[in-house]
C-alpha positions as CSV (number, residue, x, y, z in Angstrom):
1,X,134.7,95.9,50.0
2,X,137.9,94.0,48.5
3,X,138.6,94.8,45.1
4,X,139.6,91.0,44.3
5,X,135.9,90.4,44.3
6,X,135.2,93.3,41.6
7,X,134.0,91.7,38.3
8,X,134.4,93.1,35.0
9,X,131.0,92.3,33.4
10,X,132.4,92.2,29.7
11,X,135.3,89.9,30.8
12,X,132.8,87.8,32.6
13,X,130.7,87.5,29.5
14,X,133.9,86.7,27.3
15,X,135.0,83.9,29.6
16,X,131.8,81.9,30.0
17,X,130.3,79.9,27.2
18,X,127.0,81.2,25.5
19,X,124.4,80.3,28.1
20,X,120.7,79.0,27.7
21,X,119.9,82.5,29.3
22,X,121.7,84.2,26.5
23,X,119.9,82.1,23.9
24,X,116.6,82.9,25.5
25,X,117.5,86.7,25.1
26,X,118.5,86.1,21.4
27,X,115.1,84.3,20.9
28,X,113.0,86.9,22.3
29,X,115.0,89.6,20.2
30,X,114.9,87.3,17.2
31,X,111.0,87.2,17.5
32,X,110.6,91.0,17.9
33,X,112.8,91.4,14.7
34,X,110.7,88.5,12.9
35,X,107.2,90.5,13.9
36,X,109.0,93.7,12.7
37,X,109.3,92.2,9.1
38,X,105.9,90.6,9.3
39,X,104.2,93.9,10.1
40,X,106.3,95.9,7.6
41,X,105.5,93.6,4.8
42,X,101.7,92.9,5.9
43,X,100.4,96.2,4.3
44,X,101.5,95.2,0.9
45,X,99.9,91.8,1.1
46,X,96.4,93.5,2.2
47,X,96.6,96.4,-0.5
48,X,94.9,94.6,-3.3
49,X,92.0,93.7,-0.9
50,X,91.8,97.4,0.3
51,X,91.4,98.6,-3.3
52,X,88.5,96.3,-3.8
53,X,86.9,96.4,-0.5
54,X,87.0,100.3,-0.2
55,X,86.7,101.2,-3.9
56,X,90.0,103.4,-3.9
57,X,92.6,103.9,-6.4
58,X,96.2,102.8,-6.5
59,X,97.6,106.5,-5.7
60,X,95.2,106.7,-2.7
61,X,97.3,103.8,-1.2
62,X,100.6,105.7,-1.2
63,X,99.9,107.3,2.2
64,X,99.1,104.1,3.9
65,X,102.1,102.3,2.3
66,X,104.4,105.3,3.4
67,X,102.8,106.1,6.9
68,X,104.5,103.2,8.4
69,X,107.9,104.0,7.3
70,X,107.6,107.6,8.5
71,X,106.6,106.0,12.0
72,X,109.6,103.7,11.8
73,X,112.0,106.7,11.5
74,X,110.3,108.9,14.2
75,X,110.3,105.7,16.6
76,X,113.8,105.1,16.1
77,X,115.0,108.6,16.4
78,X,112.8,109.3,19.6
79,X,113.6,105.7,21.5
80,X,117.3,105.8,21.1
81,X,118.2,108.8,23.6
82,X,115.2,107.5,25.8
83,X,116.8,103.9,25.8
84,X,120.1,105.4,27.2
85,X,118.2,107.1,29.8
86,X,115.3,104.8,30.7
87,X,117.0,101.4,29.9
88,X,116.7,99.0,27.3
89,X,114.2,96.8,29.0
90,X,111.4,99.3,29.5
91,X,111.9,100.7,26.1
92,X,111.4,97.3,24.5
93,X,108.3,96.4,26.5
94,X,106.7,99.9,25.7
95,X,107.4,99.5,21.8
96,X,106.2,95.9,21.7
97,X,103.0,96.9,23.6
98,X,102.6,99.8,21.3
99,X,102.9,98.2,18.0
100,X,100.7,95.2,19.2
101,X,97.8,97.3,20.3
102,X,98.0,99.4,17.2
103,X,98.3,96.7,14.7
104,X,95.3,94.9,16.4
105,X,93.2,98.1,16.5
106,X,94.0,98.7,12.6
107,X,92.2,95.5,11.8
108,X,89.0,97.4,12.7
109,X,89.7,100.4,10.7
110,X,86.6,101.7,8.4
111,X,88.4,104.3,6.2
112,X,91.7,104.7,4.6
113,X,92.4,107.8,6.7
114,X,91.8,105.9,10.0
115,X,94.1,103.0,8.7
116,X,96.8,105.6,7.8
117,X,97.0,107.1,11.1
118,X,97.3,103.5,13.0
119,X,99.8,102.3,10.6
120,X,101.9,105.6,11.5
121,X,101.7,104.8,15.3
122,X,102.4,100.9,14.5
123,X,105.5,102.2,12.7
124,X,106.7,104.3,15.8
125,X,106.5,101.2,18.0
126,X,108.2,98.9,15.4
127,X,110.8,101.8,15.0
128,X,111.6,101.7,18.8
129,X,111.8,98.1,18.9
130,X,114.3,97.1,16.3
131,X,117.2,99.3,17.6
132,X,116.5,98.2,21.4
133,X,116.5,94.6,20.5
134,X,119.9,95.1,18.6
135,X,121.4,97.0,21.5
136,X,120.0,94.5,24.2
137,X,121.4,91.6,22.3
138,X,124.8,93.4,21.6
139,X,125.2,94.0,25.4
140,X,124.8,90.3,26.2
141,X,127.2,88.9,23.6
142,X,130.8,88.0,24.1
143,X,133.0,90.2,22.1
144,X,134.3,87.4,19.7
145,X,130.7,86.5,18.5
146,X,128.9,89.9,18.6
147,X,128.5,90.5,15.0
148,X,127.8,87.0,14.1
149,X,124.9,86.8,16.8
150,X,123.4,90.1,15.9
151,X,123.4,89.4,12.1
152,X,121.9,86.1,12.8
153,X,119.0,87.7,14.9
154,X,118.5,90.2,11.9
155,X,117.7,87.3,9.6
156,X,114.4,87.5,11.4
157,X,113.3,90.4,9.5
158,X,113.4,88.9,5.9
159,X,112.0,85.6,7.2
160,X,109.0,87.6,9.0
161,X,108.5,89.4,5.7
162,X,108.4,86.2,3.6
163,X,106.5,84.4,6.2
164,X,104.0,87.0,6.1
165,X,103.5,86.6,2.4
166,X,102.7,83.0,2.7
167,X,100.4,83.4,5.8
168,X,98.7,86.1,4.0
169,X,98.1,84.2,0.9
170,X,96.4,81.7,2.7
171,X,94.5,83.7,5.4
172,X,93.0,86.4,3.2
173,X,90.8,84.0,0.9
174,X,89.9,82.2,4.0
175,X,89.3,85.0,6.6
176,X,89.6,88.4,4.8
177,X,92.4,91.0,5.2
178,X,91.5,92.0,8.6
179,X,92.7,88.8,9.9
180,X,96.4,89.5,8.9
181,X,96.3,92.4,11.2
182,X,94.8,90.7,14.1
183,X,97.4,88.0,13.9
184,X,100.1,91.0,13.7
185,X,98.6,92.6,16.9
186,X,97.7,89.4,18.9
187,X,101.3,88.0,18.6
188,X,103.4,90.8,19.9
189,X,100.8,90.9,23.0
190,X,101.6,87.4,23.6
191,X,105.2,87.8,23.2
192,X,104.9,90.8,25.7
193,X,103.8,88.4,28.5
194,X,107.0,86.4,28.2
195,X,109.1,89.7,27.8
196,X,107.6,91.2,31.2
197,X,108.5,87.7,32.9
198,X,111.8,86.8,31.2
199,X,113.5,89.8,29.7
200,X,116.3,91.2,31.9
201,X,117.8,94.8,31.7
202,X,121.2,94.9,29.9
203,X,124.0,94.3,32.3
204,X,126.3,96.8,30.7
205,X,123.5,99.6,30.9
206,X,123.0,98.7,34.7
207,X,126.8,99.0,35.6
208,X,126.9,102.2,33.4
209,X,124.2,103.7,35.3
210,X,125.2,102.4,38.7
211,X,122.3,100.2,39.4
212,X,122.1,98.2,42.6
213,X,124.7,95.4,42.6
214,X,121.9,92.7,43.6
215,X,120.1,93.4,40.2
216,X,123.4,93.0,38.3
217,X,124.5,89.8,40.3
218,X,121.0,88.2,39.5
219,X,121.3,89.0,36.0
220,X,125.0,87.6,35.6
221,X,124.1,84.6,37.8
222,X,121.7,83.4,35.0
223,X,124.9,83.2,32.7
224,X,126.9,81.6,35.3
225,X,126.9,80.9,39.0
226,X,130.4,82.2,39.3
227,X,128.9,85.7,39.6
228,X,127.3,84.9,43.0
229,X,130.9,85.6,44.5
230,X,131.1,89.3,43.1
231,X,130.9,92.2,45.6
232,X,131.0,94.9,43.0
233,X,131.0,95.2,39.2
234,X,133.0,97.4,36.8
235,X,133.0,97.6,33.1
236,X,135.8,98.6,30.8
237,X,135.2,100.4,27.4
238,X,137.7,100.2,24.6
239,X,135.6,102.8,22.9
240,X,136.7,106.4,23.9
241,X,134.6,107.9,26.6
242,X,133.0,111.5,26.2
243,X,131.4,112.0,29.6
244,X,128.2,112.5,27.8
245,X,125.0,110.3,27.2
246,X,122.8,109.5,24.2
247,X,123.1,112.3,21.6
248,X,126.2,113.8,23.4
249,X,127.9,110.9,22.9
250,X,126.9,110.3,19.2
251,X,127.6,114.0,18.2
252,X,130.8,114.3,20.3
253,X,134.3,115.1,18.8
254,X,135.3,111.7,19.0
255,X,132.2,110.0,17.2
256,X,130.8,112.8,14.9
257,X,132.7,111.7,11.7
258,X,131.9,108.0,12.4
259,X,128.3,108.7,13.2
260,X,127.7,110.7,9.9
261,X,129.4,108.0,7.8
262,X,127.1,105.3,9.3
263,X,124.0,107.3,8.8
264,X,125.1,108.0,5.0
265,X,125.8,104.2,4.4
266,X,122.7,103.0,5.9
267,X,120.6,105.7,4.1
268,X,122.2,104.8,0.8
269,X,121.8,101.1,1.3
270,X,118.0,101.7,1.8
271,X,117.9,103.6,-1.2
272,X,118.9,100.7,-3.2
273,X,116.8,98.2,-1.3
274,X,113.5,100.1,-1.7
275,X,114.2,101.4,-5.1
276,X,114.5,97.9,-6.1
277,X,111.6,96.2,-4.0
278,X,109.1,98.9,-5.1
279,X,110.0,99.3,-8.6
280,X,111.7,96.2,-9.9
281,X,108.4,94.4,-11.0
282,X,107.2,97.4,-12.8
283,X,110.5,98.1,-14.6
284,X,111.0,94.6,-15.5
285,X,107.4,94.3,-17.0
286,X,107.9,97.6,-18.8
287,X,111.2,96.1,-20.3
288,X,109.1,93.4,-21.6
289,X,108.6,90.6,-19.4
290,X,105.2,88.9,-18.6
291,X,103.9,90.3,-15.1
292,X,104.2,87.0,-13.4
293,X,107.9,86.4,-14.5
294,X,108.5,90.1,-13.5
295,X,107.2,89.5,-10.2
296,X,109.1,86.0,-9.6
297,X,112.4,87.5,-10.5
298,X,111.9,90.5,-8.1
299,X,111.1,88.1,-5.3
300,X,114.5,87.0,-5.4
301,X,115.9,90.3,-4.4
302,X,114.9,90.4,-0.6
303,X,115.5,86.7,-0.2
304,X,119.3,87.2,0.1
305,X,119.6,87.6,3.9
306,X,121.2,84.5,4.7
307,X,124.7,86.0,3.5
308,X,124.6,88.1,6.7
309,X,125.5,85.1,9.0
310,X,128.7,84.7,7.0
311,X,129.5,88.3,7.0
312,X,129.0,88.5,10.8
313,X,131.8,85.6,11.2
314,X,134.2,87.5,8.9
315,X,133.4,90.8,10.9
316,X,134.4,89.0,14.1
317,X,137.7,88.0,12.5
318,X,138.6,90.9,10.4
319,X,138.1,94.6,9.9
320,X,134.3,95.0,9.9
321,X,134.3,98.3,8.1
322,X,136.2,97.0,5.1
323,X,134.2,93.8,5.0
324,X,131.0,95.8,4.8
325,X,132.4,98.4,2.3
326,X,133.4,95.5,-0.1
327,X,130.1,94.2,0.1
328,X,128.5,97.5,-0.8
329,X,130.9,98.0,-3.5
330,X,130.0,94.6,-5.1
331,X,126.4,95.5,-4.5
332,X,126.9,98.5,-6.9
333,X,128.7,96.4,-9.5
334,X,125.9,93.9,-9.3
335,X,123.0,96.4,-9.3
336,X,124.4,98.2,-12.3
337,X,124.7,94.8,-14.1
338,X,120.8,94.3,-13.6
339,X,120.2,97.1,-16.1
340,X,122.5,95.5,-18.6
341,X,121.0,91.8,-18.4
342,X,117.5,92.8,-19.4
343,X,117.7,90.8,-22.8
344,X,118.6,87.4,-21.1
345,X,116.4,85.9,-18.5
346,X,118.8,83.5,-17.2
347,X,121.5,86.0,-16.6
348,X,118.8,88.4,-15.0
349,X,117.7,85.8,-12.5
350,X,121.1,84.9,-11.4
351,X,122.4,88.6,-11.3
352,X,119.2,89.9,-9.2
353,X,119.7,87.0,-6.7
354,X,123.4,88.0,-6.5
355,X,122.6,91.6,-5.9
356,X,120.0,90.6,-3.3
357,X,122.5,88.6,-1.4
358,X,125.2,91.2,-1.3
359,X,122.8,94.1,-0.5
360,X,121.0,92.3,2.2
361,X,124.2,91.0,3.6
362,X,125.8,94.7,3.8
363,X,122.4,96.3,5.2
364,X,121.9,93.4,7.7
365,X,125.4,93.9,9.0
366,X,125.3,97.7,9.8
367,X,123.4,97.3,13.2
368,X,126.2,95.1,14.5
369,X,128.8,97.6,13.4
370,X,127.0,100.5,15.0
371,X,126.6,98.6,18.2
372,X,130.4,97.8,18.4
373,X,131.3,101.5,17.5
374,X,129.6,103.2,20.5
375,X,130.3,103.1,24.2
376,X,127.5,101.8,26.4
377,X,126.4,105.3,27.3
378,X,125.5,106.2,23.6
379,X,124.8,102.9,22.1
380,X,121.1,102.9,22.4
381,X,121.1,106.3,20.6
382,X,123.7,105.4,18.1
383,X,122.1,102.4,16.8
384,X,118.6,104.0,16.9
385,X,119.7,107.2,15.0
386,X,121.6,105.0,12.2
387,X,118.3,103.2,11.7
388,X,116.1,106.0,11.9
389,X,117.9,108.2,9.5
390,X,118.3,105.2,7.3
391,X,114.6,104.9,6.9
392,X,114.3,108.2,5.1
393,X,116.7,106.6,2.5
394,X,113.8,103.9,1.9
395,X,111.5,107.0,0.9
396,X,114.2,108.6,-1.0
397,X,114.7,105.4,-2.9
398,X,111.0,105.2,-3.9
399,X,110.9,108.9,-5.0
400,X,114.3,108.6,-7.0
401,X,113.1,105.8,-9.4
402,X,109.8,107.7,-9.8
403,X,111.6,110.9,-10.8
404,X,114.2,109.0,-13.2
405,X,111.2,107.2,-15.0
406,X,109.5,110.7,-15.3
407,X,112.8,111.9,-17.1
408,X,112.6,108.9,-19.3
409,X,115.8,107.2,-18.4
410,X,116.2,103.7,-19.8
411,X,116.1,100.6,-17.7
412,X,120.0,100.3,-17.8
413,X,120.3,104.1,-16.6
414,X,117.6,103.7,-13.9
415,X,119.9,100.8,-12.3
416,X,123.2,102.7,-13.1
417,X,122.0,105.5,-11.0
418,X,120.8,103.2,-8.3
419,X,124.1,101.5,-8.3
420,X,125.9,104.9,-7.3
421,X,124.3,104.8,-3.9
422,X,126.3,101.5,-3.2
423,X,129.6,103.1,-3.9
424,X,128.6,106.2,-1.8
425,X,127.9,103.8,1.1
426,X,131.2,102.0,0.5
427,X,133.2,105.3,0.6
428,X,131.4,106.3,3.8
429,X,132.6,103.2,5.5
430,X,136.3,103.6,4.2
431,X,136.1,107.3,5.7
432,X,134.7,106.0,9.1
433,X,137.7,103.6,9.1
434,X,140.3,106.0,8.3
435,X,138.9,108.6,10.6
436,X,139.7,106.7,13.7
437,X,142.5,104.2,13.3
438,X,144.2,105.3,16.7
439,X,141.5,103.2,18.7
440,X,142.5,99.8,17.2
441,X,146.3,100.6,17.9
442,X,145.5,101.7,21.6
443,X,143.4,98.8,22.5
444,X,145.2,96.1,21.0
445,X,142.0,94.0,21.3
446,X,141.1,93.0,17.9
447,X,137.6,91.7,18.6
448,X,136.7,95.0,20.6
449,X,138.3,97.2,18.2
450,X,136.4,96.0,15.1
451,X,133.9,98.7,15.0
452,X,136.1,101.7,15.2
């Protein structure tokens, strides 16, 4: 077999234009992320109907609201190592099947306990789907556009959540709350048919795991017919190799500092996100705003996901760790100023929107950063564990504000404390950058080295 016909898969992807086949993969992954956003937000929209139909109190809803968050964390932590062993495709198909079936089944719940269990299992499926969609997309992207494309894909999450709100507002009065869960279950099952027919295995995964040459050639031929000439496929990794797989890579000496810093940054980011989403309407109302105005101003916060695409472009051009660290630092400043602006509604509207744009931009850019940081043998685990551990930050954020209000912190004091999480995220990413500067120097390839 002549070496002249050995094709480097990443060079091949880099040298060819982004093909309709890659756009199809993007579209399928985008819909998975969109459904994740829809389903995560759905329970909040049906909560008032549950209270009136089942005659339960607000505190009794807490287990149902947090069940999916715990499920999301478990799904991500378990699916990452499995995806590095079994492949990205099988994990994506399995997770979409799981959350589709359980979301559909939850529409027929007849008690709060029954619904809580099904919400947890739905969360496991969603938690497994998201990191595998990121990993799959990252492994079919040219280096120079990876962060931009993954961040664009992540815009599906806030879109799904917002879309879910509009749909639920229309569906619940017409068809009842169960219809929202039926839709959330049937749509992924229809998507599953498309995934089974069209979703390939990751080419980088196939090369790293010595899969048959024919399968790799068939996948690359859908990007360009030039692949038909190849006798064999190789893959270079600019990320240092550890010889391990999955957790062996993530916790190895080369990666442990960066891994822990990614976990801290993502965890602290979700502390801010969930503290703000869950508590801002109540805190603004307590600070003297009308309930309607408090709700409308709070709704501006999650709208800011659009900045993520611009951030992706900057990450592909400059040092991604420093770009996102700057976003977190500015998030901290703006969250602090939310607490100072409560007397002035105009200023409050502006600062909540700015904080939301900065917060969502930083948070949505983290999966692309993780995907670029790890080599193929550990990428599935690395991305999934960052997302999984981060979910506990969401739970911590809600409890943090509850504790601060119990201790009678002022409105400004609560937001000053929440802002500290942004500074911690910023410092964590600067430490990640400082811990492994040699990689960029060795490779000389700016586009590849940005994640290290």
